[in-house]
SERO-4910 file (N, C-alpha, C, O; in steps of 0.05 Angstrom, whole numbers):
BEGIN
 pado doro    nc1    nc2    nc3   cac1   cac2   cac3    cc1    cc2    cc3    oc1    oc2    oc3
  Met    A    181    -93     89    171    -79     63    149    -87     50    142   -110     48
  Gly    A    138    -68     42    111    -79     32    108    -74     -2    130    -71    -13
  Ala    A     88    -74    -16     79    -70    -39     55    -71    -52     46    -94    -50
  Arg    A     40    -54    -66     22    -50    -80     22    -66   -104     43    -65   -117
  Ile    A      2    -83   -114     -2   -109   -130    -22    -96   -143    -33    -76   -133
  Lys    A    -28   -105   -171    -51   -109   -182    -64   -141   -188    -55   -160   -201
  Val    A    -90   -135   -173    -99   -163   -181   -129   -161   -189   -147   -151   -175
  Gly    A   -129   -171   -212   -154   -166   -228   -156   -139   -239   -144   -128   -258
  Asn    A   -177   -127   -221   -178    -92   -235   -174    -85   -208   -176    -60   -207
  Lys    A   -169    -92   -189   -166    -81   -163   -130    -76   -155   -111    -90   -163
  Glu    A   -128    -58   -141    -97    -51   -134   -103    -57   -100   -121    -49    -85
  Val    A    -80    -74    -97    -81    -88    -59    -61    -80    -53    -44    -73    -69
  Ala    A    -58    -79    -21    -32    -76     -7    -27    -94      4    -46   -106     15
  Gly    A      2   -104      6     13   -128     21     39   -132     31     52   -112     25
  Lys    A     48   -145     40     70   -148     62     87   -169     41     79   -192     34
  Leu    A    112   -154     32    124   -175     20    141   -197     30    159   -188     44
  Leu    A    139   -223     27    147   -243     35    181   -255     32    199   -261     48
  Ser    A    177   -254      2    200   -261    -11    206   -256    -38    186   -250    -52
  Val    A    226   -257    -50    227   -251    -78    242   -280    -85    257   -291    -69
  Val    A    234   -292   -115    241   -320   -118    243   -316   -145    225   -307   -159
  Lys    A    267   -322   -153    281   -320   -184    282   -356   -189    294   -374   -176
  Thr    A    263   -358   -217    267   -384   -226    266   -378   -261    253   -364   -276
  Ser    A    281   -393   -263    285   -394   -300    288   -366   -308    267   -360   -319
  Gly    A    302   -346   -307    299   -320   -317    276   -305   -311    271   -285   -325
  Arg    A    258   -311   -286    234   -296   -287    235   -289   -252    246   -304   -236
  Thr    A    225   -269   -245    230   -264   -218    194   -258   -211    178   -246   -224
  Trp    A    192   -270   -189    168   -268   -175    167   -258   -149    187   -259   -135
  Leu    A    145   -247   -138    140   -234   -110    123   -253    -96    101   -259   -105
  Leu    A    135   -263    -70    114   -280    -54     99   -259    -35    112   -250    -16
  Ile    A     80   -254    -36     61   -232    -19     41   -242     -8     28   -261    -18
  His    A     34   -227     19      9   -237     32     -4   -210     33      5   -191     45
  Thr    A    -28   -210     19    -39   -184     12    -68   -180     33    -74   -199     48
  Glu    A    -79   -162     33   -104   -161     36   -124   -170     25   -123   -169      1
  Glu    A   -147   -181     36   -171   -191     21   -182   -177     -5   -195   -157      1
  Val    A   -181   -181    -28   -184   -173    -51   -209   -162    -46   -212   -139    -53
  Val    A   -231   -175    -35   -261   -165    -31   -264   -140    -15   -281   -123    -21
  Asn    A   -246   -137      8   -241   -115     18   -232    -94     12   -237    -73     23
  Ala    A   -215    -99    -10   -188    -74    -18   -208    -52    -27   -230    -56    -37
  Ser    A   -197    -31    -20   -203     -4    -43   -199     -6    -63   -176    -15    -67
  Ser    A   -214     -2    -85   -207      0   -111   -177     16   -120   -163      7   -138
  Lys    A   -170     40   -104   -144     46   -111   -127     55    -83   -129     77    -71
  Val    A   -114     38    -77    -99     40    -58    -87     73    -59    -93     89    -41
  Ser    A    -75     78    -75    -57    101    -76    -74    134    -77    -65    156    -74
  Asp    A   -101    124    -83   -119    148    -77   -125    148    -52   -131    170    -42
  Thr    A   -125    128    -37   -137    131     -5   -113    139     10   -116    149     32
  Met    A    -84    133     -1    -60    145     13    -59    178     11    -56    194     29
  Met    A    -62    184    -18    -57    211    -20    -82    232     -9    -82    256    -12
  Lys    A   -100    216      5   -119    232     15   -114    234     48   -112    255     61
  Asp    A   -112    208     57   -108    199     88    -86    199     96    -84    198    121
  Phe    A    -61    201     79    -32    193     87    -24    171     93     -1    165     89
  Val    A    -40    155    103    -30    115    113    -63    109    103    -85    121    102
  Tyr    A    -50     86     98    -73     60     93    -74     41    108    -54     26    107
  Lys    A    -91     35    123    -90     14    145   -101    -10    128   -117     -4    110
  Phe    A    -95    -37    133   -103    -61    123    -92    -83    137    -69    -86    146
  Ser    A   -114   -103    137   -110   -129    142   -104   -156    128   -123   -165    115
  Leu    A    -85   -169    129    -76   -185    118    -97   -209    119   -105   -220    140
  Gly    A   -105   -215     93   -124   -240     85   -112   -267    100    -91   -266    114
  Asp    A   -128   -292     93   -124   -316    111   -105   -329     89    -97   -313     73
  Phe    A    -95   -357     86    -80   -369     72    -89   -362     40    -71   -358     23
  Asn    A   -112   -361     34   -111   -351      0   -104   -330     -9   -104   -323    -33
  Ser    A    -96   -315     15    -87   -282      4    -53   -284      0    -39   -264     -4
  Ile    A    -46   -305      2    -12   -307     -2     -8   -317    -31    -16   -339    -37
  Arg    A      3   -301    -48      4   -299    -74     32   -301    -82     48   -289    -68
  Leu    A     41   -316   -108     61   -312   -119     55   -300   -150     43   -308   -170
  Val    A     69   -280   -144     60   -263   -173     84   -250   -185    103   -240   -173
  Asp    A     79   -251   -210    101   -238   -231    111   -209   -218     96   -194   -206
  Val    A    138   -204   -224    145   -178   -217    132   -155   -230    136   -131   -223
  Ser    A    119   -162   -248    101   -138   -271     73   -134   -251     56   -117   -258
  Cys    A     72   -142   -237     42   -137   -222     55   -119   -202     40   -104   -190
  Leu    A     71   -118   -200     82    -92   -177     75    -63   -191     83    -54   -213
  Thr    A     55    -53   -169     52    -19   -179     71      1   -164     78     22   -174
  Ala    A     77     -8   -143     90     15   -126    100     -7   -100     87    -27    -92
  Pro    A    129      3    -90    138     -5    -66    123      9    -45    117     33    -50
  Leu    A    116     -3    -18    104     13      0    119      9     29    128    -13     35
  Ile    A    121     27     42    131     35     77    109     19     87     87     29     86
  Val    A    110     -3     96     91    -19    112    100    -26    141    122    -38    141
  Phe    A     90    -22    163     98    -35    189     77    -39    196     56    -34    184
  Pro    A     79    -52    227     59    -64    241     41    -45    250     50    -23    256
  Asp    A     13    -49    254     -5    -35    266     -5    -36    302    -24    -47    313
  Tyr    A     11    -29    313     18    -36    342     -9    -31    363     -9    -41    386
  Gly    A    -26    -19    355    -55    -20    375    -69    -38    362    -93    -36    366
  Arg    A    -61    -59    346    -81    -79    337    -64   -105    340    -46   -108    357
  Asn    A    -72   -127    318    -60   -153    321    -40   -143    305    -45   -130    285
  Thr    A     -9   -147    316     16   -140    302     19   -164    281     39   -163    267
  Lys    A     11   -175    280     22   -204    259     -5   -203    235     -6   -217    214
  Arg    A    -21   -185    241    -47   -187    223    -50   -155    205    -52   -152    180
  Asp    A    -50   -140    221    -59   -113    216    -37    -95    209    -18   -101    223
  Phe    A    -31    -74    193     -7    -64    185    -19    -33    176    -43    -27    173
  Ile    A     -1    -20    174     -6      8    161     11     20    138     35     20    142
  Ala    A      4     29    118     27     33     88     25     59     92      2     69     90
  Val    A     45     75     96     48    103     85     55    112     58     70    101     42
  Leu    A     42    137     55     47    149     28     75    151     24     91    159     41
  Pro    A     81    143     -4    112    143     -7    131    168     -5    121    186    -18
  Lys    A    144    171      2    163    191      9    162    217    -12    156    241     -8
  Arg    A    169    205    -34    162    223    -64    141    245    -61    145    268    -67
  Lys    A    120    237    -53     91    240    -54     91    262    -27     74    279    -29
  Trp    A    104    262     -9     98    277     14     89    307      9     67    317     14
  Ala    A    109    320     -1    110    351    -12     86    353    -23     74    372    -12
  Thr    A     71    341    -42     42    348    -52     21    348    -29      4    365    -24
  Tyr    A     26    322    -15     12    320      4      2    340     16    -21    348     16
  Phe    A     29    351     29     22    371     57     23    398     38     19    418     51
  Lys    A     27    402     14     25    430      4     -8    430      7    -20    447     21
  Arg    A    -19    411     -6    -52    411     -7    -62    422     19    -77    442     19
  Glu    A    -53    405     45    -64    407     72    -58    432     81    -72    443     98
  Leu    A    -38    444     71    -34    472     84    -52    489     71    -62    506     84
  Arg    A    -57    487     42    -74    506     27    -98    501     39   -112    521     41
  Asn    A   -109    478     50   -139    473     55   -138    484     76   -160    495     79
  Ser    A   -120    489    100   -122    494    122   -137    523    125   -144    537    106
  Thr    A   -139    529    150   -155    556    159   -126    577    161   -129    601    161
  Cys    A   -104    566    163    -87    581    172    -63    592    148    -42    605    151
  Trp    A    -75    581    126    -61    580    102    -70    611     87    -93    614     79
  Pro    A    -49    634     86    -67    664     75    -81    652     38    -77    636     19
  Ala    A    -93    666     43   -113    669     15    -99    679     -7    -92    702     -7
  Ser    A    -94    660    -29    -74    676    -52    -94    693    -67   -118    686    -66
  Ser    A    -85    718    -83    -94    732   -100    -95    722   -128   -103    736   -147
***
C-alpha cells in the first residue's frame, strides 16, 4: 500500500511501511520519493497519465508523519522493469477512473463530435 502525503508545500508519493499508535496519536512510517525530485502535485500527474512512476529516496526519505499529512491512499506496486526495491508505480485511484477514461475517449479521434 502507498500514500500521498504533504511535505512542506509539495505532495509526494511513498510506500507505507507501518502505522504507529502512541499516546492516542496515529503516525505513518512512510518511505517517500525525494522531495526535491517530486512533482508539485502527484494527483495532477496521475489524472493526466493514469500512472505515476517514482523512486524511493535514500534513508533521509523515511518519514514518521502524523496521519493528518495523508492526502490520499494509493495503489502502489513495484516497477518490475526496474529496481523492484526502489522503483514503484502508483495508479490513479479507482474512483477517478471513469473521469479519466471519459476524457481520453472524448479526446480520441474515434469519439463522435458532439453537437
